[in-house]
C-alpha positions as CSV (number, residue, x, y, z in Angstrom):
1,M,-64.9,-13.1,-35.3
2,T,-62.6,-13.3,-32.2
3,G,-60.2,-10.8,-33.6
4,D,-63.1,-8.3,-34.0
5,V,-64.2,-8.9,-30.5
6,E,-60.7,-8.4,-29.1
7,R,-60.2,-5.2,-31.1
8,R,-63.5,-3.8,-29.9
9,L,-62.8,-4.7,-26.3
10,T,-59.4,-3.0,-26.6
11,E,-61.0,0.1,-28.0
12,I,-63.7,0.1,-25.2
13,E,-61.0,-0.2,-22.5
14,A,-59.1,2.6,-24.0
15,Q,-62.2,4.8,-24.2
16,L,-63.0,4.0,-20.6
17,A,-59.5,4.9,-19.5
18,R,-59.9,8.3,-21.3
19,V,-63.2,9.0,-19.6
20,S,-61.8,7.9,-16.2
21,E,-58.8,10.2,-16.6
22,R,-60.8,13.2,-17.6
23,L,-63.2,12.7,-14.7
24,A,-60.3,12.0,-12.3
25,L,-61.8,8.6,-11.4
26,G,-58.6,7.0,-10.3
27,G,-57.0,6.7,-13.6
28,P,-53.3,6.8,-13.9
29,V,-51.3,10.1,-13.7
30,V,-49.3,10.1,-16.8
31,P,-46.1,12.2,-16.8
32,D,-46.0,15.0,-19.4
33,E,-43.0,13.2,-21.0
34,I,-45.2,10.2,-21.9
35,V,-48.0,12.4,-23.1
36,A,-45.6,14.3,-25.4
37,L,-44.1,11.0,-26.8
38,A,-47.5,9.5,-27.4
39,R,-49.0,12.6,-29.0
40,S,-46.0,13.0,-31.3
41,G,-46.6,9.4,-32.7
42,R,-43.8,7.8,-30.8
43,R,-46.1,5.4,-29.0
44,L,-43.6,2.6,-28.7
45,E,-41.1,4.8,-27.0
46,A,-43.9,6.2,-24.8
47,I,-44.9,2.6,-23.8
48,Q,-41.3,1.7,-23.0
49,R,-40.7,4.9,-21.0
50,Y,-44.0,4.4,-19.0
51,R,-43.0,0.9,-18.2
52,A,-39.6,2.1,-17.0
53,L,-41.1,4.7,-14.8
54,T,-44.0,2.8,-13.3
55,N,-43.1,-0.9,-13.5
56,A,-46.4,-1.5,-15.4
57,T,-46.9,-4.5,-17.6
58,I,-46.6,-4.1,-21.3
59,E,-50.4,-4.4,-21.7
60,E,-51.1,-1.8,-18.9
61,A,-48.6,0.6,-20.5
62,R,-50.1,0.0,-24.0
63,L,-53.5,0.8,-22.7
64,V,-52.5,4.0,-21.0
65,V,-50.6,5.2,-24.0
66,M,-53.3,4.3,-26.4
67,A,-55.8,6.2,-24.3
68,L,-53.8,9.4,-24.7
């Protein structure tokens, strides 16, 4: 049950990040390079590059990339 709750929470956080970004509610500005990597299926590379550019934690970077 805990795994289901964690998975659902992660999905909700990603969805909230997408909504916030679309409405310009203070979501992170994601460089085009990161967007391109994520959308081409290279999510791990996108996470690594986002971290390198922003000093984000791995969880923060993962949430941003998963929201793209």
